[in-house]
CHARMM internal coordinates of N, CA and C (Angstrom, degrees):
IC EDIT
DIST 1 N 1 CA 1.4334
DIST 1 CA 1 C 1.5274
ANGL 1 N 1 CA 1 C 111.10
DIST 1 C 2 N 1.2894
ANGL 1 CA 1 C 2 N 115.66
DIHE 1 N 1 CA 1 C 2 N 144.34
DIST 2 N 2 CA 1.4844
ANGL 1 C 2 N 2 CA 120.58
DIHE 1 CA 1 C 2 N 2 CA 179.83
DIST 2 CA 2 C 1.5150
ANGL 2 N 2 CA 2 C 109.40
DIHE 1 C 2 N 2 CA 2 C -83.34
DIST 2 C 3 N 1.3300
ANGL 2 CA 2 C 3 N 114.48
DIHE 2 N 2 CA 2 C 3 N 142.05
DIST 3 N 3 CA 1.4628
ANGL 2 C 3 N 3 CA 119.39
DIHE 2 CA 2 C 3 N 3 CA 176.47
DIST 3 CA 3 C 1.5073
ANGL 3 N 3 CA 3 C 109.56
DIHE 2 C 3 N 3 CA 3 C -80.80
DIST 3 C 4 N 1.3085
ANGL 3 CA 3 C 4 N 116.70
DIHE 3 N 3 CA 3 C 4 N 144.77
DIST 4 N 4 CA 1.4701
ANGL 3 C 4 N 4 CA 121.36
DIHE 3 CA 3 C 4 N 4 CA 177.14
DIST 4 CA 4 C 1.5251
ANGL 4 N 4 CA 4 C 109.79
DIHE 3 C 4 N 4 CA 4 C -98.94
DIST 4 C 5 N 1.3314
ANGL 4 CA 4 C 5 N 116.79
DIHE 4 N 4 CA 4 C 5 N 155.13
DIST 5 N 5 CA 1.4298
ANGL 4 C 5 N 5 CA 120.94
DIHE 4 CA 4 C 5 N 5 CA 172.09
DIST 5 CA 5 C 1.5076
ANGL 5 N 5 CA 5 C 115.93
DIHE 4 C 5 N 5 CA 5 C 96.98
DIST 5 C 6 N 1.3111
ANGL 5 CA 5 C 6 N 120.59
DIHE 5 N 5 CA 5 C 6 N 6.71
DIST 6 N 6 CA 1.4615
ANGL 5 C 6 N 6 CA 120.58
DIHE 5 CA 5 C 6 N 6 CA 178.21
DIST 6 CA 6 C 1.5276
ANGL 6 N 6 CA 6 C 111.02
DIHE 5 C 6 N 6 CA 6 C -78.18
DIST 6 C 7 N 1.3135
ANGL 6 CA 6 C 7 N 116.79
DIHE 6 N 6 CA 6 C 7 N -43.34
DIST 7 N 7 CA 1.4781
ANGL 6 C 7 N 7 CA 121.90
DIHE 6 CA 6 C 7 N 7 CA -178.98
DIST 7 CA 7 C 1.5160
ANGL 7 N 7 CA 7 C 108.71
DIHE 6 C 7 N 7 CA 7 C -97.80
DIST 7 C 8 N 1.3277
ANGL 7 CA 7 C 8 N 116.96
DIHE 7 N 7 CA 7 C 8 N 126.13
DIST 8 N 8 CA 1.4571
ANGL 7 C 8 N 8 CA 121.46
DIHE 7 CA 7 C 8 N 8 CA 179.68
DIST 8 CA 8 C 1.5292
ANGL 8 N 8 CA 8 C 110.18
DIHE 7 C 8 N 8 CA 8 C -125.32
DIST 8 C 9 N 1.3239
ANGL 8 CA 8 C 9 N 114.83
DIHE 8 N 8 CA 8 C 9 N 148.35
DIST 9 N 9 CA 1.4575
ANGL 8 C 9 N 9 CA 120.96
DIHE 8 CA 8 C 9 N 9 CA 174.09
DIST 9 CA 9 C 1.5314
ANGL 9 N 9 CA 9 C 106.44
DIHE 8 C 9 N 9 CA 9 C -87.64
DIST 9 C 10 N 1.3209
ANGL 9 CA 9 C 10 N 117.11
DIHE 9 N 9 CA 9 C 10 N 127.75
DIST 10 N 10 CA 1.4655
ANGL 9 C 10 N 10 CA 122.55
DIHE 9 CA 9 C 10 N 10 CA -178.76
DIST 10 CA 10 C 1.5217
ANGL 10 N 10 CA 10 C 109.94
DIHE 9 C 10 N 10 CA 10 C -123.45
DIST 10 C 11 N 1.3217
ANGL 10 CA 10 C 11 N 115.32
DIHE 10 N 10 CA 10 C 11 N 160.22
DIST 11 N 11 CA 1.4685
ANGL 10 C 11 N 11 CA 122.38
DIHE 10 CA 10 C 11 N 11 CA 177.79
DIST 11 CA 11 C 1.5223
ANGL 11 N 11 CA 11 C 108.89
DIHE 10 C 11 N 11 CA 11 C -113.46
DIST 11 C 12 N 1.3308
ANGL 11 CA 11 C 12 N 115.62
DIHE 11 N 11 CA 11 C 12 N 132.68
DIST 12 N 12 CA 1.4521
ANGL 11 C 12 N 12 CA 122.22
DIHE 11 CA 11 C 12 N 12 CA 176.48
DIST 12 CA 12 C 1.5243
ANGL 12 N 12 CA 12 C 108.39
DIHE 11 C 12 N 12 CA 12 C -106.73
DIST 12 C 13 N 1.3282
ANGL 12 CA 12 C 13 N 118.53
DIHE 12 N 12 CA 12 C 13 N 132.86
DIST 13 N 13 CA 1.4494
ANGL 12 C 13 N 13 CA 122.62
DIHE 12 CA 12 C 13 N 13 CA -179.00
DIST 13 CA 13 C 1.5281
ANGL 13 N 13 CA 13 C 109.76
DIHE 12 C 13 N 13 CA 13 C -124.69
DIST 13 C 14 N 1.3380
ANGL 13 CA 13 C 14 N 115.22
DIHE 13 N 13 CA 13 C 14 N 143.41
DIST 14 N 14 CA 1.4691
ANGL 13 C 14 N 14 CA 121.89
DIHE 13 CA 13 C 14 N 14 CA -180.00
DIST 14 CA 14 C 1.5212
ANGL 14 N 14 CA 14 C 110.35
DIHE 13 C 14 N 14 CA 14 C -64.61
DIST 14 C 15 N 1.3347
ANGL 14 CA 14 C 15 N 116.53
DIHE 14 N 14 CA 14 C 15 N 137.69
DIST 15 N 15 CA 1.4508
ANGL 14 C 15 N 15 CA 121.67
DIHE 14 CA 14 C 15 N 15 CA -179.63
DIST 15 CA 15 C 1.5286
ANGL 15 N 15 CA 15 C 113.11
DIHE 14 C 15 N 15 CA 15 C -93.67
DIST 15 C 16 N 1.3138
ANGL 15 CA 15 C 16 N 118.40
DIHE 15 N 15 CA 15 C 16 N -19.37
DIST 16 N 16 CA 1.4792
ANGL 15 C 16 N 16 CA 121.06
DIHE 15 CA 15 C 16 N 16 CA -174.86
DIST 16 CA 16 C 1.5145
ANGL 16 N 16 CA 16 C 114.19
DIHE 15 C 16 N 16 CA 16 C -97.01
DIST 16 C 17 N 1.3118
ANGL 16 CA 16 C 17 N 119.68
DIHE 16 N 16 CA 16 C 17 N -18.82
DIST 17 N 17 CA 1.4607
ANGL 16 C 17 N 17 CA 122.31
DIHE 16 CA 16 C 17 N 17 CA -173.27
DIST 17 CA 17 C 1.5241
ANGL 17 N 17 CA 17 C 112.48
DIHE 16 C 17 N 17 CA 17 C -68.77
DIST 17 C 18 N 1.3073
ANGL 17 CA 17 C 18 N 117.59
DIHE 17 N 17 CA 17 C 18 N -40.63
DIST 18 N 18 CA 1.4799
ANGL 17 C 18 N 18 CA 120.52
DIHE 17 CA 17 C 18 N 18 CA -178.88
DIST 18 CA 18 C 1.5171
ANGL 18 N 18 CA 18 C 111.67
DIHE 17 C 18 N 18 CA 18 C -67.34
DIST 18 C 19 N 1.3216
ANGL 18 CA 18 C 19 N 117.23
DIHE 18 N 18 CA 18 C 19 N -31.40
DIST 19 N 19 CA 1.4683
ANGL 18 C 19 N 19 CA 121.21
DIHE 18 CA 18 C 19 N 19 CA 177.29
DIST 19 CA 19 C 1.5137
ANGL 19 N 19 CA 19 C 110.77
DIHE 18 C 19 N 19 CA 19 C -64.00
DIST 19 C 20 N 1.3396
ANGL 19 CA 19 C 20 N 115.71
DIHE 19 N 19 CA 19 C 20 N -33.80
DIST 20 N 20 CA 1.4688
ANGL 19 C 20 N 20 CA 121.56
DIHE 19 CA 19 C 20 N 20 CA -177.58
DIST 20 CA 20 C 1.5248
ANGL 20 N 20 CA 20 C 111.91
DIHE 19 C 20 N 20 CA 20 C -93.98
DIST 20 C 21 N 1.3216
ANGL 20 CA 20 C 21 N 118.77
DIHE 20 N 20 CA 20 C 21 N 2.52
DIST 21 N 21 CA 1.4478
ANGL 20 C 21 N 21 CA 121.41
DIHE 20 CA 20 C 21 N 21 CA 176.54
DIST 21 CA 21 C 1.5198
ANGL 21 N 21 CA 21 C 115.89
DIHE 20 C 21 N 21 CA 21 C 79.74
DIST 21 C 22 N 1.3261
ANGL 21 CA 21 C 22 N 116.69
DIHE 21 N 21 CA 21 C 22 N 20.50
DIST 22 N 22 CA 1.4714
ANGL 21 C 22 N 22 CA 121.47
DIHE 21 CA 21 C 22 N 22 CA 178.72
DIST 22 CA 22 C 1.4994
ANGL 22 N 22 CA 22 C 108.86
DIHE 21 C 22 N 22 CA 22 C -111.13
DIST 22 C 23 N 1.3481
ANGL 22 CA 22 C 23 N 115.34
DIHE 22 N 22 CA 22 C 23 N 166.08
DIST 23 N 23 CA 1.4568
ANGL 22 C 23 N 23 CA 118.96
DIHE 22 CA 22 C 23 N 23 CA 179.60
DIST 23 CA 23 C 1.5317
ANGL 23 N 23 CA 23 C 109.94
DIHE 22 C 23 N 23 CA 23 C -75.68
DIST 23 C 24 N 1.3494
ANGL 23 CA 23 C 24 N 116.91
DIHE 23 N 23 CA 23 C 24 N 135.65
DIST 24 N 24 CA 1.4708
ANGL 23 C 24 N 24 CA 118.71
DIHE 23 CA 23 C 24 N 24 CA -177.62
DIST 24 CA 24 C 1.5264
ANGL 24 N 24 CA 24 C 111.40
DIHE 23 C 24 N 24 CA 24 C -76.89
DIST 24 C 25 N 1.3209
ANGL 24 CA 24 C 25 N 115.70
DIHE 24 N 24 CA 24 C 25 N 145.01
DIST 25 N 25 CA 1.4782
ANGL 24 C 25 N 25 CA 119.44
DIHE 24 CA 24 C 25 N 25 CA 175.63
DIST 25 CA 25 C 1.5295
ANGL 25 N 25 CA 25 C 107.25
DIHE 24 C 25 N 25 CA 25 C -86.23
DIST 25 C 26 N 1.3125
ANGL 25 CA 25 C 26 N 115.81
DIHE 25 N 25 CA 25 C 26 N 151.19
DIST 26 N 26 CA 1.4531
ANGL 25 C 26 N 26 CA 122.72
DIHE 25 CA 25 C 26 N 26 CA 179.70
DIST 26 CA 26 C 1.5103
ANGL 26 N 26 CA 26 C 110.65
DIHE 25 C 26 N 26 CA 26 C -130.79
DIST 26 C 27 N 1.3059
ANGL 26 CA 26 C 27 N 114.87
DIHE 26 N 26 CA 26 C 27 N 141.74
DIST 27 N 27 CA 1.4615
ANGL 26 C 27 N 27 CA 122.66
DIHE 26 CA 26 C 27 N 27 CA 176.11
DIST 27 CA 27 C 1.5132
ANGL 27 N 27 CA 27 C 108.35
DIHE 26 C 27 N 27 CA 27 C -128.34
DIST 27 C 28 N 1.3174
ANGL 27 CA 27 C 28 N 117.79
DIHE 27 N 27 CA 27 C 28 N 150.77
DIST 28 N 28 CA 1.4559
ANGL 27 C 28 N 28 CA 121.58
DIHE 27 CA 27 C 28 N 28 CA 173.87
DIST 28 CA 28 C 1.5237
ANGL 28 N 28 CA 28 C 108.62
DIHE 27 C 28 N 28 CA 28 C -114.91
DIST 28 C 29 N 1.3061
ANGL 28 CA 28 C 29 N 115.34
DIHE 28 N 28 CA 28 C 29 N 144.75
DIST 29 N 29 CA 1.4596
ANGL 28 C 29 N 29 CA 122.10
DIHE 28 CA 28 C 29 N 29 CA 178.93
DIST 29 CA 29 C 1.5082
ANGL 29 N 29 CA 29 C 108.24
DIHE 28 C 29 N 29 CA 29 C -154.18
DIST 29 C 30 N 1.3226
ANGL 29 CA 29 C 30 N 117.45
DIHE 29 N 29 CA 29 C 30 N 178.25
DIST 30 N 30 CA 1.4776
ANGL 29 C 30 N 30 CA 121.50
DIHE 29 CA 29 C 30 N 30 CA 177.17
DIST 30 CA 30 C 1.5153
ANGL 30 N 30 CA 30 C 109.39
DIHE 29 C 30 N 30 CA 30 C -116.94
DIST 30 C 31 N 1.3238
ANGL 30 CA 30 C 31 N 114.50
DIHE 30 N 30 CA 30 C 31 N 156.33
DIST 31 N 31 CA 1.4623
ANGL 30 C 31 N 31 CA 119.38
DIHE 30 CA 30 C 31 N 31 CA 174.32
DIST 31 CA 31 C 1.5125
ANGL 31 N 31 CA 31 C 109.73
DIHE 30 C 31 N 31 CA 31 C -149.71
DIST 31 C 32 N 1.2980
ANGL 31 CA 31 C 32 N 115.91
DIHE 31 N 31 CA 31 C 32 N 153.26
DIST 32 N 32 CA 1.4662
ANGL 31 C 32 N 32 CA 122.67
DIHE 31 CA 31 C 32 N 32 CA 177.02
DIST 32 CA 32 C 1.5285
ANGL 32 N 32 CA 32 C 107.00
DIHE 31 C 32 N 32 CA 32 C -88.98
DIST 32 C 33 N 1.3296
ANGL 32 CA 32 C 33 N 117.21
DIHE 32 N 32 CA 32 C 33 N 111.78
DIST 33 N 33 CA 1.4640
ANGL 32 C 33 N 33 CA 121.10
DIHE 32 CA 32 C 33 N 33 CA -174.41
DIST 33 CA 33 C 1.5127
ANGL 33 N 33 CA 33 C 110.97
DIHE 32 C 33 N 33 CA 33 C -75.30
DIST 33 C 34 N 1.3173
ANGL 33 CA 33 C 34 N 118.88
DIHE 33 N 33 CA 33 C 34 N -17.73
DIST 34 N 34 CA 1.4571
ANGL 33 C 34 N 34 CA 120.89
DIHE 33 CA 33 C 34 N 34 CA -179.56
DIST 34 CA 34 C 1.5372
ANGL 34 N 34 CA 34 C 110.58
DIHE 33 C 34 N 34 CA 34 C -76.56
DIST 34 C 35 N 1.3114
ANGL 34 CA 34 C 35 N 117.32
DIHE 34 N 34 CA 34 C 35 N -38.42
DIST 35 N 35 CA 1.4732
ANGL 34 C 35 N 35 CA 119.19
DIHE 34 CA 34 C 35 N 35 CA -178.86
DIST 35 CA 35 C 1.5270
ANGL 35 N 35 CA 35 C 112.14
DIHE 34 C 35 N 35 CA 35 C -91.63
DIST 35 C 36 N 1.3144
ANGL 35 CA 35 C 36 N 119.43
DIHE 35 N 35 CA 35 C 36 N -23.57
DIST 36 N 36 CA 1.4758
ANGL 35 C 36 N 36 CA 123.88
DIHE 35 CA 35 C 36 N 36 CA 179.40
DIST 36 CA 36 C 1.5151
ANGL 36 N 36 CA 36 C 110.14
DIHE 35 C 36 N 36 CA 36 C -132.18
DIST 36 C 37 N 1.3497
ANGL 36 CA 36 C 37 N 119.04
DIHE 36 N 36 CA 36 C 37 N 80.60
DIST 37 N 37 CA 1.4679
ANGL 36 C 37 N 37 CA 120.30
DIHE 36 CA 36 C 37 N 37 CA -178.77
DIST 37 CA 37 C 1.5152
ANGL 37 N 37 CA 37 C 113.96
DIHE 36 C 37 N 37 CA 37 C -76.27
DIST 37 C 38 N 1.3443
ANGL 37 CA 37 C 38 N 118.20
DIHE 37 N 37 CA 37 C 38 N -18.86
DIST 38 N 38 CA 1.4663
ANGL 37 C 38 N 38 CA 121.53
DIHE 37 CA 37 C 38 N 38 CA 179.82
DIST 38 CA 38 C 1.5107
ANGL 38 N 38 CA 38 C 111.61
DIHE 37 C 38 N 38 CA 38 C -74.84
DIST 38 C 39 N 1.3315
ANGL 38 CA 38 C 39 N 116.47
DIHE 38 N 38 CA 38 C 39 N 166.32
DIST 39 N 39 CA 1.4562
ANGL 38 C 39 N 39 CA 120.36
DIHE 38 CA 38 C 39 N 39 CA 179.45
DIST 39 CA 39 C 1.5098
ANGL 39 N 39 CA 39 C 111.82
DIHE 38 C 39 N 39 CA 39 C -72.65
DIST 39 C 40 N 1.3136
ANGL 39 CA 39 C 40 N 115.46
DIHE 39 N 39 CA 39 C 40 N 143.09
DIST 40 N 40 CA 1.4540
ANGL 39 C 40 N 40 CA 122.71
DIHE 39 CA 39 C 40 N 40 CA -175.04
DIST 40 CA 40 C 1.5101
ANGL 40 N 40 CA 40 C 110.82
DIHE 39 C 40 N 40 CA 40 C -90.09
DIST 40 C 41 N 1.3400
ANGL 40 CA 40 C 41 N 116.85
DIHE 40 N 40 CA 40 C 41 N 140.10
DIST 41 N 41 CA 1.4776
ANGL 40 C 41 N 41 CA 123.22
DIHE 40 CA 40 C 41 N 41 CA 175.71
DIST 41 CA 41 C 1.5113
ANGL 41 N 41 CA 41 C 107.29
DIHE 40 C 41 N 41 CA 41 C -130.40
DIST 41 C 42 N 1.3468
ANGL 41 CA 41 C 42 N 116.23
DIHE 41 N 41 CA 41 C 42 N 131.90
DIST 42 N 42 CA 1.4507
ANGL 41 C 42 N 42 CA 120.89
DIHE 41 CA 41 C 42 N 42 CA 177.23
DIST 42 CA 42 C 1.5170
ANGL 42 N 42 CA 42 C 109.62
DIHE 41 C 42 N 42 CA 42 C -141.27
DIST 42 C 43 N 1.3148
ANGL 42 CA 42 C 43 N 116.70
DIHE 42 N 42 CA 42 C 43 N 154.21
DIST 43 N 43 CA 1.4385
ANGL 42 C 43 N 43 CA 121.88
DIHE 42 CA 42 C 43 N 43 CA 175.21
DIST 43 CA 43 C 1.5404
ANGL 43 N 43 CA 43 C 107.18
DIHE 42 C 43 N 43 CA 43 C -91.23
DIST 43 C 44 N 1.3280
ANGL 43 CA 43 C 44 N 116.87
DIHE 43 N 43 CA 43 C 44 N 119.62
DIST 44 N 44 CA 1.4744
ANGL 43 C 44 N 44 CA 122.03
DIHE 43 CA 43 C 44 N 44 CA -178.09
DIST 44 CA 44 C 1.5418
ANGL 44 N 44 CA 44 C 107.13
DIHE 43 C 44 N 44 CA 44 C -132.19
DIST 44 C 45 N 1.3185
ANGL 44 CA 44 C 45 N 114.89
DIHE 44 N 44 CA 44 C 45 N 165.73
DIST 45 N 45 CA 1.4550
ANGL 44 C 45 N 45 CA 121.11
DIHE 44 CA 44 C 45 N 45 CA -178.64
DIST 45 CA 45 C 1.5399
ANGL 45 N 45 CA 45 C 110.78
DIHE 44 C 45 N 45 CA 45 C -83.28
DIST 45 C 46 N 1.3266
ANGL 45 CA 45 C 46 N 116.52
DIHE 45 N 45 CA 45 C 46 N 133.76
DIST 46 N 46 CA 1.4652
ANGL 45 C 46 N 46 CA 122.25
DIHE 45 CA 45 C 46 N 46 CA 174.62
DIST 46 CA 46 C 1.5228
ANGL 46 N 46 CA 46 C 106.72
DIHE 45 C 46 N 46 CA 46 C -112.15
DIST 46 C 47 N 1.3361
ANGL 46 CA 46 C 47 N 116.50
DIHE 46 N 46 CA 46 C 47 N 114.89
DIST 47 N 47 CA 1.4695
ANGL 46 C 47 N 47 CA 121.39
DIHE 46 CA 46 C 47 N 47 CA -176.72
DIST 47 CA 47 C 1.5264
ANGL 47 N 47 CA 47 C 112.35
DIHE 46 C 47 N 47 CA 47 C -67.97
DIST 47 C 48 N 1.3348
ANGL 47 CA 47 C 48 N 117.38
DIHE 47 N 47 CA 47 C 48 N -33.34
DIST 48 N 48 CA 1.4591
ANGL 47 C 48 N 48 CA 120.37
DIHE 47 CA 47 C 48 N 48 CA -179.96
DIST 48 CA 48 C 1.5229
ANGL 48 N 48 CA 48 C 111.45
DIHE 47 C 48 N 48 CA 48 C -65.65
DIST 48 C 49 N 1.3187
ANGL 48 CA 48 C 49 N 117.49
DIHE 48 N 48 CA 48 C 49 N -37.35
DIST 49 N 49 CA 1.4416
ANGL 48 C 49 N 49 CA 122.15
DIHE 48 CA 48 C 49 N 49 CA -179.75
DIST 49 CA 49 C 1.5427
ANGL 49 N 49 CA 49 C 112.83
DIHE 48 C 49 N 49 CA 49 C -93.21
DIST 49 C 50 N 1.3253
ANGL 49 CA 49 C 50 N 115.58
DIHE 49 N 49 CA 49 C 50 N -12.16
DIST 50 N 50 CA 1.4750
ANGL 49 C 50 N 50 CA 123.12
DIHE 49 CA 49 C 50 N 50 CA -179.90
DIST 50 CA 50 C 1.5289
ANGL 50 N 50 CA 50 C 112.83
DIHE 49 C 50 N 50 CA 50 C 56.88
DIST 50 C 51 N 1.3324
ANGL 50 CA 50 C 51 N 115.93
DIHE 50 N 50 CA 50 C 51 N 44.01
DIST 51 N 51 CA 1.4508
ANGL 50 C 51 N 51 CA 122.11
DIHE 50 CA 50 C 51 N 51 CA 174.95
DIST 51 CA 51 C 1.5602
ANGL 51 N 51 CA 51 C 110.51
DIHE 50 C 51 N 51 CA 51 C -162.51
DIST 51 C 52 N 1.2964
ANGL 51 CA 51 C 52 N 115.69
DIHE 51 N 51 CA 51 C 52 N 169.98
DIST 52 N 52 CA 1.4553
ANGL 51 C 52 N 52 CA 121.09
DIHE 51 CA 51 C 52 N 52 CA 177.53
DIST 52 CA 52 C 1.5271
ANGL 52 N 52 CA 52 C 108.35
DIHE 51 C 52 N 52 CA 52 C -83.45
DIST 52 C 53 N 1.3252
ANGL 52 CA 52 C 53 N 116.02
DIHE 52 N 52 CA 52 C 53 N 134.54
DIST 53 N 53 CA 1.4742
ANGL 52 C 53 N 53 CA 122.07
DIHE 52 CA 52 C 53 N 53 CA 179.50
DIST 53 CA 53 C 1.4991
ANGL 53 N 53 CA 53 C 109.51
DIHE 52 C 53 N 53 CA 53 C -134.91
DIST 53 C 54 N 1.3272
ANGL 53 CA 53 C 54 N 115.90
DIHE 53 N 53 CA 53 C 54 N 168.44
DIST 54 N 54 CA 1.4752
ANGL 53 C 54 N 54 CA 122.01
DIHE 53 CA 53 C 54 N 54 CA 177.28
DIST 54 CA 54 C 1.5089
ANGL 54 N 54 CA 54 C 109.19
DIHE 53 C 54 N 54 CA 54 C -78.99
DIST 54 C 55 N 1.3175
ANGL 54 CA 54 C 55 N 115.55
DIHE 54 N 54 CA 54 C 55 N 129.66
DIST 55 N 55 CA 1.4677
ANGL 54 C 55 N 55 CA 122.08
DIHE 54 CA 54 C 55 N 55 CA 175.13
DIST 55 CA 55 C 1.5103
ANGL 55 N 55 CA 55 C 108.36
DIHE 54 C 55 N 55 CA 55 C -115.18
DIST 55 C 56 N 1.3379
ANGL 55 CA 55 C 56 N 117.19
DIHE 55 N 55 CA 55 C 56 N 132.26
DIST 56 N 56 CA 1.4610
ANGL 55 C 56 N 56 CA 122.19
DIHE 55 CA 55 C 56 N 56 CA -179.13
DIST 56 CA 56 C 1.5233
ANGL 56 N 56 CA 56 C 110.43
DIHE 55 C 56 N 56 CA 56 C -115.18
DIST 56 C 57 N 1.3020
ANGL 56 CA 56 C 57 N 113.16
DIHE 56 N 56 CA 56 C 57 N 155.46
DIST 57 N 57 CA 1.4635
ANGL 56 C 57 N 57 CA 121.50
DIHE 56 CA 56 C 57 N 57 CA -179.08
DIST 57 CA 57 C 1.5283
ANGL 57 N 57 CA 57 C 110.61
DIHE 56 C 57 N 57 CA 57 C -70.88
DIST 57 C 58 N 1.3258
ANGL 57 CA 57 C 58 N 116.53
DIHE 57 N 57 CA 57 C 58 N 134.95
DIST 58 N 58 CA 1.4715
ANGL 57 C 58 N 58 CA 121.20
DIHE 57 CA 57 C 58 N 58 CA 174.00
DIST 58 CA 58 C 1.5090
ANGL 58 N 58 CA 58 C 108.86
DIHE 57 C 58 N 58 CA 58 C -86.77
DIST 58 C 59 N 1.3488
ANGL 58 CA 58 C 59 N 116.24
DIHE 58 N 58 CA 58 C 59 N 161.08
DIST 59 N 59 CA 1.4512
ANGL 58 C 59 N 59 CA 120.31
DIHE 58 CA 58 C 59 N 59 CA 176.40
DIST 59 CA 59 C 1.4910
ANGL 59 N 59 CA 59 C 111.67
DIHE 58 C 59 N 59 CA 59 C -71.07
END
COOR INIT
IC SEED 1 N 1 CA 1 C
IC BUILD
């Protein structure tokens, strides 16, 4: 039988937009929690700021 719960859908939110008073952009992606238990960080595009910014995983 296959184990459930290894792959989870997570939400990434922009870290710089709130500091500048704009609405943060959000992306959804999946990650394997067994191989990467730490929080995920990626550089993604924020349309409100018109540049690439760091997006971190929400709880």
